C-alpha positions as CSV (number, residue, x, y, z in Angstrom):
1,M,-46.0,139.6,-29.9
2,S,-46.9,141.3,-26.7
3,R,-50.5,141.2,-25.5
4,N,-50.1,144.5,-23.7
5,Y,-51.7,147.5,-25.4
6,K,-49.1,150.1,-26.2
7,F,-50.9,153.4,-25.7
8,H,-47.8,155.6,-25.2
9,N,-49.7,158.9,-25.2
10,P,-52.8,158.7,-22.9
11,E,-54.3,161.8,-24.6
12,G,-53.7,160.7,-28.2
13,L,-56.1,159.7,-30.9
14,Y,-55.8,156.0,-31.8
15,F,-56.7,153.6,-34.5
16,V,-57.4,150.1,-33.3
17,S,-58.7,146.9,-34.9
18,F,-59.6,143.8,-33.0
19,A,-61.0,140.5,-34.3
20,V,-63.0,137.6,-33.0
21,V,-60.8,134.5,-32.2
22,E,-60.1,132.5,-35.4
23,W,-61.8,135.3,-37.3
24,L,-65.1,133.7,-36.7
25,E,-68.0,135.5,-38.4
26,V,-70.0,136.3,-35.3
27,F,-71.2,139.7,-36.4
28,S,-73.3,138.3,-39.3
29,S,-76.1,138.6,-36.7
30,N,-77.3,142.1,-36.0
31,S,-78.2,141.2,-32.4
32,Y,-74.5,140.7,-31.6
33,K,-73.5,143.9,-33.5
34,D,-76.1,145.7,-31.4
35,I,-74.2,144.6,-28.2
36,V,-71.1,146.3,-29.5
37,V,-73.0,149.5,-30.5
38,D,-74.7,149.6,-27.0
39,S,-71.3,149.1,-25.4
40,L,-69.7,151.9,-27.5
41,S,-72.5,154.2,-26.5
42,Y,-72.1,153.4,-22.8
43,C,-68.3,154.1,-23.1
44,Q,-69.1,157.4,-24.7
45,K,-71.5,158.5,-22.0
46,H,-69.9,157.0,-18.9
47,K,-66.2,156.3,-19.6
48,G,-64.9,159.2,-21.6
49,M,-64.6,157.5,-25.0
50,E,-64.6,160.0,-27.8
51,L,-65.2,158.3,-31.1
52,A,-64.0,159.7,-34.5
53,A,-64.8,156.6,-36.5
54,W,-66.0,153.1,-36.0
55,C,-67.2,150.1,-38.0
56,I,-68.3,146.6,-37.1
57,M,-67.5,144.0,-39.8
58,T,-68.6,140.3,-39.7
59,N,-65.5,139.2,-37.6
60,H,-63.7,142.3,-36.5
61,V,-64.2,145.9,-35.3
62,H,-62.3,149.1,-36.2
63,L,-62.2,152.2,-34.0
64,V,-60.6,155.7,-34.1
65,F,-61.0,157.0,-30.5
66,R,-59.4,158.8,-27.6
67,S,-60.0,158.9,-23.9
68,V,-61.1,162.3,-22.7
69,E,-61.3,161.5,-19.0
70,D,-59.0,160.0,-16.5
71,L,-59.3,156.4,-17.7
72,H,-56.2,155.5,-19.7
73,P,-57.0,154.4,-23.3
74,A,-55.6,150.9,-22.7
75,N,-57.9,150.4,-19.7
76,L,-60.9,151.9,-21.6
77,L,-60.4,149.5,-24.5
78,G,-59.7,146.6,-22.1
79,D,-63.0,147.3,-20.2
80,F,-64.9,147.5,-23.5
81,K,-63.5,144.2,-24.8
82,R,-64.0,142.4,-21.5
83,F,-67.6,143.5,-21.2
84,T,-68.5,142.8,-24.9
85,S,-66.8,139.4,-24.7
86,K,-68.9,138.3,-21.8
87,A,-72.1,139.9,-23.1
88,I,-71.8,138.4,-26.6
89,V,-70.8,134.9,-25.4
90,K,-73.8,135.0,-23.0
91,S,-76.1,136.1,-25.8
92,I,-74.9,133.3,-28.0
93,A,-75.2,130.7,-25.2
94,D,-78.8,132.0,-24.5
95,N,-79.8,131.8,-28.1
96,P,-81.0,128.3,-29.0
97,G,-82.1,129.6,-32.4
98,D,-78.6,130.4,-33.5
99,S,-77.6,127.4,-35.6
100,R,-73.9,128.1,-35.0
101,R,-74.2,128.3,-31.2
102,D,-72.5,125.1,-30.3
103,F,-69.8,125.6,-32.9
104,L,-69.0,129.1,-31.7
105,L,-69.0,128.2,-28.0
106,D,-66.7,125.2,-28.7
107,H,-64.2,127.4,-30.5
108,F,-64.3,130.1,-27.8
109,Q,-63.8,127.4,-25.2
110,K,-60.8,125.9,-27.1
111,A,-59.3,129.4,-27.5
112,A,-59.6,130.0,-23.7
113,N,-57.9,126.6,-23.0
114,R,-54.9,127.8,-25.1
115,S,-54.7,131.1,-23.3
116,S,-53.0,131.5,-19.9
117,N,-55.2,134.5,-18.8
118,V,-58.7,133.6,-20.0
119,K,-61.2,131.4,-18.2
120,N,-64.1,129.6,-19.9
121,Y,-64.4,131.4,-23.2
122,Q,-62.1,133.7,-25.2
123,F,-64.0,135.9,-27.7
124,W,-61.5,138.5,-28.8
125,R,-58.0,137.9,-30.2
126,H,-55.2,139.4,-28.1
127,D,-53.2,140.8,-31.0
128,N,-54.5,144.2,-31.8
129,Q,-52.0,147.0,-31.9
130,P,-53.1,150.6,-31.3
131,I,-51.6,153.1,-33.8
132,E,-51.5,156.7,-32.6
133,L,-52.7,159.1,-35.3
134,W,-50.2,161.9,-35.3
135,S,-51.2,163.9,-38.4
136,N,-54.2,165.0,-40.4
137,K,-53.1,162.9,-43.3
138,V,-52.9,159.7,-41.2
139,I,-56.2,160.4,-39.5
140,A,-57.9,160.8,-42.9
141,Q,-56.3,157.6,-44.2
142,K,-57.5,155.5,-41.2
143,I,-61.0,157.0,-41.2
144,N,-61.3,156.4,-45.0
145,Y,-60.0,152.8,-44.5
146,I,-62.6,152.1,-41.8
147,H,-65.4,153.5,-43.9
148,Q,-64.4,151.7,-47.1
149,N,-64.2,148.3,-45.3
150,P,-67.8,147.4,-45.9
151,V,-67.6,148.5,-49.5
152,K,-64.5,146.4,-50.1
153,A,-66.2,143.4,-48.5
154,G,-69.1,143.8,-50.8
155,L,-71.7,144.5,-48.1
156,V,-72.7,147.9,-49.6
157,F,-72.0,150.1,-52.6
158,R,-71.4,153.3,-50.6
159,P,-69.9,153.6,-47.2
160,E,-72.7,155.7,-45.8
161,D,-75.2,152.9,-46.6
162,Y,-73.6,150.6,-44.0
163,K,-75.6,150.8,-40.8
164,Y,-72.9,149.6,-38.4
165,S,-70.4,152.4,-39.2
166,S,-69.8,156.1,-38.6
167,A,-69.7,156.7,-42.4
168,V,-73.3,157.9,-42.3
169,D,-72.2,160.6,-39.8
170,Y,-69.6,161.7,-42.2
171,S,-72.2,162.0,-45.0
172,G,-74.1,164.6,-42.9
173,K,-76.8,162.2,-41.6
174,K,-77.3,160.7,-38.2
175,G,-75.8,157.3,-37.4
176,L,-76.4,154.8,-34.6
177,L,-74.2,156.5,-32.1
178,E,-74.4,160.0,-30.6
179,D,-71.5,162.5,-30.6
180,I,-69.2,161.2,-33.3
181,L,-66.2,163.5,-33.6
182,V,-66.5,164.2,-37.3
183,F,-63.3,165.5,-39.0
184,R,-64.9,167.8,-41.6
185,N,-61.7,169.4,-42.8
186,F,-60.7,166.2,-44.7
187,G,-63.5,166.4,-47.2
188,F,-65.6,163.6,-45.8
């Protein structure tokens, strides 16, 4: 499978999912999820990322987004993943209280050793495939899938109760991120 992101329409709305190497459950710690949230916020404010939906699970992230400025969506996602990879690995390395620190760093280092284009530590897997959302029905399906993920995982009973998701924005309340492009015409 190609490692290159296939964003054929630079102005399109995309669904992407990307996971931590070996599906390691790094995001059981809120401090690591907060790095992702802060990075998404930065991308919204400074890089032209428009988010329609997002969710951080224990070992992967889902986004529905588009690039509304000159930065191609592949480059926008690449910048986001590079930054968060370095920031999260540094946070893990600097956290002697994390009982999984050595275990995680060892796995990230082994993943980097197996990769031809990663030095030191590989945090994210390379196999995400963007899906352009071409119809209202598909947009609704992907947003619903994202918001139901924490429910199906048994983390919450209702999607809007999960803090690290845009589901709360779709319930009419304010979530962690500003300016979520909420699709109201789908009955959310």
